[in-house]
C-alpha positions as CSV (number, residue, x, y, z in Angstrom):
1,M,13.5,2.3,6.9
2,D,14.6,1.2,3.4
3,R,12.1,-0.3,1.1
4,S,12.8,-2.2,-2.5
5,F,11.4,-1.2,-5.7
6,S,12.2,-3.6,-8.7
7,S,13.0,-1.5,-11.9
8,E,10.5,-4.1,-13.6
9,L,7.7,-2.0,-11.6
10,W,7.7,0.3,-14.8
11,S,7.1,-2.0,-17.0
12,D,3.9,-3.2,-15.3
13,P,0.8,-2.6,-17.6
14,R,-1.1,-1.5,-14.5
15,I,1.5,1.0,-13.5
16,K,1.8,2.1,-17.2
17,R,-1.8,3.2,-17.1
18,I,-1.8,5.2,-14.0
19,E,-1.3,8.9,-14.1
20,P,1.8,10.8,-13.0
21,Y,-0.3,11.7,-9.7
22,G,-1.3,8.0,-9.0
23,K,2.7,6.9,-9.5
24,L,3.6,9.4,-7.1
25,L,1.3,8.1,-4.4
26,F,2.0,4.6,-5.2
27,N,5.6,5.3,-4.5
28,F,4.5,7.3,-1.4
29,L,2.5,4.2,-0.2
30,F,5.6,2.3,-0.4
31,T,8.2,4.8,1.1
32,N,5.9,6.5,3.8
33,D,7.1,6.8,7.6
34,L,4.2,4.8,8.7
35,S,4.7,2.3,5.8
36,H,4.7,-1.6,7.2
37,M,6.7,-4.1,4.7
38,S,3.6,-6.2,4.9
39,G,1.9,-3.6,2.9
40,I,-1.2,-2.9,5.2
41,Y,-1.2,-0.2,8.0
42,V,-2.6,2.9,9.1
43,L,-2.1,6.0,7.1
44,P,-3.9,9.3,8.0
45,E,-5.4,11.1,4.9
46,V,-4.1,14.1,6.2
47,L,-0.8,12.7,6.5
48,V,-0.8,11.9,2.7
49,L,-2.4,15.3,1.7
50,S,0.6,17.2,3.4
51,Q,3.7,14.7,2.4
52,T,2.6,14.7,-1.5
53,G,1.2,17.9,-2.3
54,L,-1.9,16.3,-3.6
55,T,-5.4,18.0,-3.3
56,Q,-7.9,15.9,-1.8
57,K,-10.0,15.9,-5.4
58,Q,-6.5,14.4,-6.7
59,L,-5.9,12.3,-3.9
60,D,-9.3,10.8,-4.3
61,V,-9.0,10.3,-8.1
62,Q,-5.7,8.8,-7.9
63,W,-6.7,6.2,-5.1
64,D,-10.0,5.3,-7.5
65,A,-7.3,4.5,-10.1
66,L,-4.7,2.4,-7.7
67,S,-8.0,0.3,-6.7
68,A,-9.5,-0.2,-10.0
69,E,-6.0,-1.5,-11.2
70,G,-6.0,-3.8,-7.7
71,L,-2.9,-2.3,-7.1
72,A,-3.8,-0.4,-3.6
73,F,-6.9,0.1,-1.8
74,R,-8.0,2.4,1.6
75,D,-10.7,2.2,4.4
76,K,-11.2,5.8,4.8
77,D,-13.1,4.9,8.2
78,T,-10.2,3.0,9.8
79,E,-7.5,5.2,7.7
80,T,-6.1,1.8,6.7
81,V,-4.3,1.1,3.5
82,F,-3.5,-2.1,1.8
83,V,-0.5,-2.1,-0.8
84,V,-1.5,-5.4,-2.4
85,S,2.1,-6.5,-4.0
86,M,4.3,-4.5,-1.0
87,L,4.8,-7.9,0.8
88,K,5.7,-9.7,-2.4
89,R,8.2,-7.1,-3.4
90,Q,10.0,-6.9,-0.1
91,C,10.1,-10.3,0.6
92,P,11.1,-11.4,-3.2
93,G,12.3,-15.1,-2.2
94,G,9.1,-15.3,0.1
95,P,8.3,-14.1,3.5
96,T,10.5,-15.7,6.4
97,E,8.8,-16.4,9.5
98,R,9.8,-13.5,10.7
99,N,8.1,-11.7,8.0
100,I,5.1,-13.5,8.7
101,S,5.1,-12.9,12.6
102,S,5.5,-9.1,11.8
103,A,2.8,-9.3,9.6
104,E,0.6,-11.3,12.2
105,K,1.5,-8.6,14.8
106,Q,0.6,-5.8,12.1
107,L,-2.9,-7.3,11.3
108,K,-3.8,-7.3,15.4
109,K,-3.0,-3.5,15.2
110,L,-5.6,-2.9,12.5
111,H,-8.8,-2.6,14.8
112,G,-10.7,-4.9,12.6
113,S,-9.9,-2.8,9.4
114,P,-12.3,-4.1,6.3
115,L,-9.2,-4.6,4.4
116,I,-7.8,-7.6,6.7
117,P,-9.8,-10.2,4.7
118,M,-8.4,-8.9,1.4
119,F,-5.0,-9.2,2.9
120,L,-5.2,-12.7,4.1
121,D,-7.1,-13.8,0.9
122,K,-3.8,-12.5,-0.8
123,Y,-1.6,-14.2,1.6
124,E,-3.1,-17.0,3.7
């Protein structure tokens, strides 16, 4: 599965404030095998730890940093993540009907994650 990154990402002031491990985590959120173009999906923490090599403490610190910058959020109970700009970055011309349908199907798979309202507020 291919994911697009804009070179403008690196000049984003929020990204500039993030430590290198945070940038690694943010990149991983876009490119891991479980990612969904909508940016909201289930991602077991054990997978993040094993594939990034981050320690639990590093991961927790970087999640806090990404959340503080409004870039990405997680719900530990449902193992759901929401990468706020992912849908926008994957659909630069705006989501197509097919993208919207895919996102709607994805939301139904998330078992009532508390991140769903946040997603819906962002992409009504």
